[in-house]
C-alpha positions as CSV (number, residue, x, y, z in Angstrom):
1,M,-21.3,-10.1,24.1
2,T,-23.3,-7.0,22.4
3,A,-25.8,-7.9,19.4
4,S,-23.6,-6.4,17.0
5,A,-20.5,-8.5,18.1
6,E,-22.6,-11.5,18.1
7,G,-23.9,-10.8,14.7
8,A,-20.2,-10.1,13.3
9,S,-19.1,-13.4,15.3
10,Q,-21.8,-15.3,13.3
11,A,-20.9,-13.8,9.8
12,I,-17.3,-14.7,10.3
13,E,-18.2,-18.4,11.3
14,R,-20.5,-18.5,8.3
15,L,-17.5,-17.2,6.0
16,L,-15.2,-19.8,7.6
17,R,-17.5,-22.4,6.8
18,V,-18.0,-21.4,3.3
19,M,-14.2,-21.3,2.8
20,S,-13.5,-24.8,4.4
21,M,-16.3,-26.1,2.1
22,L,-14.8,-24.4,-1.2
23,R,-11.5,-26.1,-0.2
24,D,-13.0,-29.6,0.7
25,P,-10.8,-32.2,-1.3
26,E,-13.8,-34.2,-2.6
27,F,-16.8,-31.7,-3.1
28,G,-15.0,-28.1,-3.3
29,C,-14.6,-25.9,-6.1
30,P,-11.8,-26.8,-8.7
31,W,-10.5,-23.4,-9.0
32,D,-10.3,-22.9,-5.2
33,L,-8.5,-26.3,-4.7
34,E,-5.9,-25.2,-7.4
35,Q,-4.9,-22.1,-5.5
36,S,-1.6,-21.3,-3.3
37,M,-0.2,-18.6,-1.2
38,E,1.7,-17.4,-4.2
39,S,-1.2,-17.7,-6.7
40,L,-3.4,-15.5,-4.5
41,V,-0.9,-12.6,-4.5
42,P,-2.0,-10.9,-7.7
43,F,-5.7,-11.2,-6.4
44,T,-4.8,-9.8,-3.1
45,I,-2.9,-6.7,-4.5
46,E,-5.9,-6.3,-7.1
47,E,-8.5,-6.3,-4.3
48,V,-6.5,-3.7,-2.1
49,Y,-6.4,-1.3,-5.2
50,E,-10.4,-1.8,-5.6
51,V,-10.9,-1.1,-2.0
52,V,-9.0,2.5,-2.4
53,D,-10.6,2.9,-5.8
54,A,-14.1,2.6,-3.8
55,I,-12.8,5.0,-1.0
56,E,-11.8,7.6,-3.7
57,R,-15.1,7.6,-5.5
58,G,-17.1,7.7,-2.2
59,D,-19.0,4.8,-3.5
60,M,-20.1,3.0,0.1
61,V,-22.2,0.1,-1.8
62,D,-18.8,-0.8,-3.8
63,L,-16.7,-0.3,-0.5
64,E,-18.8,-2.8,1.3
65,D,-18.4,-5.4,-1.3
66,E,-14.6,-4.5,-2.1
67,L,-13.9,-4.9,1.9
68,G,-15.7,-8.3,1.8
69,D,-13.4,-9.4,-1.2
70,L,-10.3,-8.4,0.7
71,L,-11.5,-10.2,4.0
72,F,-11.9,-13.2,1.9
73,Q,-8.3,-13.1,0.8
74,V,-7.4,-13.1,4.6
75,V,-9.6,-15.8,5.2
76,F,-8.3,-17.9,2.1
77,Y,-4.7,-17.5,3.2
78,S,-5.6,-18.6,6.6
79,Q,-7.3,-21.7,5.3
80,L,-4.2,-22.6,3.3
81,A,-2.0,-22.1,6.4
82,G,-4.1,-24.2,8.6
83,E,-4.4,-27.2,5.9
84,S,-0.5,-27.0,6.1
85,G,-0.5,-27.0,9.9
86,H,0.7,-23.5,10.5
87,F,-2.0,-21.2,11.7
88,R,-5.7,-20.5,11.2
89,F,-8.0,-17.4,11.0
90,A,-8.6,-17.5,14.8
91,Q,-5.1,-17.2,15.5
92,V,-4.6,-14.2,13.0
93,A,-7.5,-12.3,14.6
94,E,-6.1,-13.0,18.1
95,A,-2.6,-12.0,17.0
96,I,-3.8,-8.7,15.6
97,S,-5.9,-7.9,18.8
98,D,-2.7,-8.6,21.0
99,K,-0.7,-6.4,18.8
100,L,-3.2,-3.5,19.0
101,I,-3.3,-3.7,22.6
102,R,0.4,-3.8,22.9
103,R,1.0,-1.1,20.7
104,H,-1.7,1.3,22.5
105,P,-0.7,1.2,26.1
106,H,-2.2,4.6,26.6
107,V,-5.5,3.0,25.8
108,F,-4.9,-0.3,27.4
109,P,-2.6,0.7,30.2
110,N,-2.7,-3.0,31.8
111,G,-2.3,-4.5,28.8
112,K,-5.8,-6.2,28.7
113,L,-9.0,-5.4,26.9
114,E,-11.0,-3.7,29.9
115,S,-13.3,-0.7,29.9
116,F,-12.1,2.6,29.6
117,A,-10.7,4.1,32.7
118,N,-9.2,7.6,31.8
119,K,-8.8,9.7,28.7
120,P,-5.4,9.2,27.2
121,D,-3.2,12.2,27.9
122,I,-0.8,11.8,24.8
123,S,-0.4,13.5,21.5
124,A,-0.7,11.7,18.2
125,N,3.0,12.5,17.6
126,Q,3.9,10.6,21.0
127,V,1.9,7.6,19.7
128,R,3.8,7.4,16.6
129,V,7.1,7.7,18.7
130,N,5.8,4.7,21.0
131,W,4.5,2.7,18.3
132,D,7.8,2.7,16.5
133,A,9.7,1.7,19.9
134,I,7.3,-1.1,20.2
135,K,7.6,-2.3,16.9
136,E,11.2,-2.8,17.4
137,Q,10.9,-4.5,20.4
138,E,8.3,-7.0,18.6
139,K,11.0,-7.3,15.7
140,A,13.7,-8.4,18.3
141,D,11.0,-10.8,19.8
142,K,10.4,-12.2,16.2
143,K,13.9,-12.6,15.4
144,A,14.4,-14.6,18.7
145,K,11.2,-16.9,18.1
146,R,12.4,-17.9,14.5
147,G,15.8,-18.7,16.2
148,G,17.9,-15.9,14.4
149,D,17.8,-13.9,11.3
150,S,15.9,-15.3,8.4
151,A,17.6,-12.8,6.0
152,D,19.8,-14.0,3.1
153,P,23.0,-15.5,4.9
154,E,25.1,-14.2,2.2
155,R,24.0,-10.5,2.9
156,S,24.9,-8.7,6.1
157,P,22.0,-7.7,8.2
158,S,20.6,-4.3,7.7
159,A,18.2,-2.0,9.2
160,L,16.3,-2.1,5.9
161,D,15.8,-5.9,6.0
162,D,12.1,-5.7,7.1
163,V,11.0,-3.4,4.4
164,P,8.8,-5.7,2.2
165,R,10.2,-6.4,-1.2
166,A,6.8,-7.4,-2.5
167,L,5.5,-3.6,-2.2
168,P,4.8,-1.6,-5.0
169,S,7.9,0.3,-5.9
170,L,6.4,3.7,-5.1
171,E,5.5,2.8,-1.6
172,R,8.9,0.9,-1.0
173,S,10.8,3.6,-2.1
174,R,9.0,5.7,0.4
175,K,9.6,3.3,3.3
176,L,13.2,2.7,2.5
177,Q,13.7,6.6,2.7
178,K,11.5,6.6,5.9
179,R,13.7,4.0,7.7
180,A,17.0,5.5,6.5
181,A,15.6,9.1,7.7
182,R,14.7,7.5,11.0
183,L,18.4,6.5,11.8
184,G,19.8,10.0,10.6
185,F,20.5,9.7,7.2
186,D,18.2,12.5,5.7
187,W,18.3,15.9,4.7
188,N,17.2,18.5,7.4
189,D,14.8,20.5,4.9
190,V,13.4,20.5,1.3
191,Q,15.7,22.6,-0.4
192,P,18.5,20.0,-1.1
193,V,15.9,17.5,-2.2
194,I,14.7,19.8,-4.8
195,A,18.4,20.2,-5.9
196,K,19.0,16.4,-6.0
197,L,15.8,16.0,-8.2
198,K,17.3,18.6,-10.7
199,E,20.5,17.1,-10.6
200,E,18.9,13.7,-11.4
201,I,17.0,15.2,-14.2
202,G,20.5,16.7,-15.6
203,E,22.2,13.5,-15.4
204,Y,19.0,11.9,-17.4
205,E,19.4,14.5,-20.2
206,E,23.1,13.5,-20.4
207,A,22.1,9.9,-20.8
208,V,19.5,10.9,-23.6
209,A,22.3,12.9,-25.4
210,A,24.4,9.7,-25.0
211,A,21.8,7.5,-26.3
212,D,22.9,5.2,-23.4
213,D,19.7,2.9,-22.8
214,G,21.2,1.3,-19.7
215,A,21.8,4.9,-18.2
216,L,18.5,6.0,-19.2
217,Q,16.7,3.4,-17.0
218,H,19.3,3.9,-14.1
219,E,18.7,7.6,-14.5
220,L,15.0,7.6,-14.9
221,G,14.8,5.4,-11.6
222,D,16.9,7.9,-9.6
223,I,14.4,10.7,-10.6
224,L,11.4,8.6,-9.6
225,F,13.4,7.8,-6.2
226,A,14.2,11.6,-5.9
227,A,10.5,12.6,-6.4
228,V,9.2,10.2,-3.8
229,N,11.8,11.8,-1.5
230,L,10.6,15.3,-2.4
231,A,6.9,14.0,-1.4
232,R,8.2,12.6,1.9
233,H,9.6,15.7,2.7
234,T,6.5,17.9,1.8
235,G,4.2,15.5,3.9
236,I,2.6,14.2,0.4
237,E,1.8,10.6,-0.2
238,P,3.5,9.8,-3.6
239,E,0.9,7.3,-4.3
240,I,-2.1,9.6,-3.9
241,A,-0.4,12.5,-6.0
242,L,0.3,10.2,-8.7
243,R,-3.4,8.8,-8.6
244,D,-4.7,12.4,-8.7
245,A,-2.4,13.4,-11.5
246,N,-3.7,10.2,-13.3
247,Q,-7.2,11.3,-12.6
248,R,-6.6,14.9,-14.0
249,F,-5.0,13.2,-17.4
250,E,-7.9,11.2,-17.7
251,N,-10.3,14.1,-17.2
252,R,-8.4,16.4,-19.6
253,F,-8.1,13.7,-22.2
254,R,-11.8,12.8,-22.0
255,W,-12.7,16.6,-22.6
256,I,-10.6,16.7,-25.5
257,E,-12.1,13.7,-27.0
258,Q,-15.7,15.0,-26.4
259,E,-14.6,18.5,-28.1
260,L,-13.3,16.9,-30.8
261,S,-16.4,14.9,-31.3
262,S,-18.6,18.0,-31.3
263,R,-16.5,19.3,-34.0
264,G,-16.9,16.1,-35.9
265,I,-13.4,15.2,-35.6
266,S,-12.0,11.7,-34.6
267,I,-9.2,11.5,-31.8
268,E,-7.1,9.6,-34.6
269,D,-7.6,12.6,-37.2
270,A,-7.0,15.2,-34.9
271,S,-3.2,17.1,-35.1
272,L,-1.0,17.2,-32.3
273,E,-1.3,21.0,-32.3
274,T,-5.1,20.8,-31.9
275,M,-4.8,18.4,-29.1
276,D,-2.4,20.6,-27.2
277,E,-4.3,23.5,-27.7
278,L,-7.6,21.5,-26.3
279,W,-5.5,20.5,-23.4
280,D,-4.4,23.9,-22.2
281,Q,-8.3,24.9,-22.4
282,A,-9.2,21.9,-20.3
283,K,-6.5,22.8,-18.0
284,A,-7.6,26.6,-17.9
285,A,-10.9,25.1,-17.1
286,G,-9.8,23.6,-14.0
287,L,-10.3,19.9,-15.3
């Protein structure tokens, strides 16, 4: 074992011990003892977004801290699973190592963690194709291990069954579309996607004219779904695109606030016409 590997092993062992002590029935932390798989979910989602935020800001100090928080979530779930007799952290770590070796036969041709032999003669695209094929086989193996399909018995099996429902809606839309496209249910180029988005906007305008609240929600959902499809067809990550748009809005709005303040005007007292004019100035300035 290398010095770095030994240090990582000791750090993990220390973290696992801290987790075990926090969950000690007699001497542990009352808050940690109250937690369950379900109660931790909101914290896990928050930690993921905080990791992303640190990366986008290029803040390596924050990133180190946030990755630790995210790792703690994994350890916490593993502790809870172990207490109920399912699995522990070591099994989680072994499982992901096995999966990575299995899904990278071009790096581990013997299916074992060995020294490198030859540089892989394979393209990144072929890696993705192989990855999907191996993943499909793993799904079949997992289904057999469970003893059959674990989906709702009242619903017929679908190729979309394993797209997690707990994903943020934007990402789940992308994954649903990607899965359907892999099975041939997709447009061949971007123009029909743009036309579909325009069609959905037209239907939304009709719902506005009819003052139909139910239809408004329905049609707005279709617009968002079509926008995700457009992003997918143009190779853009919709979540990143929306985060960029959020940042631009924030930058321009802050600039408007500062400009108004320099004129002795509060944002509450400014007219919409003035704010629109300043918005255009901020946009022209590249904010």
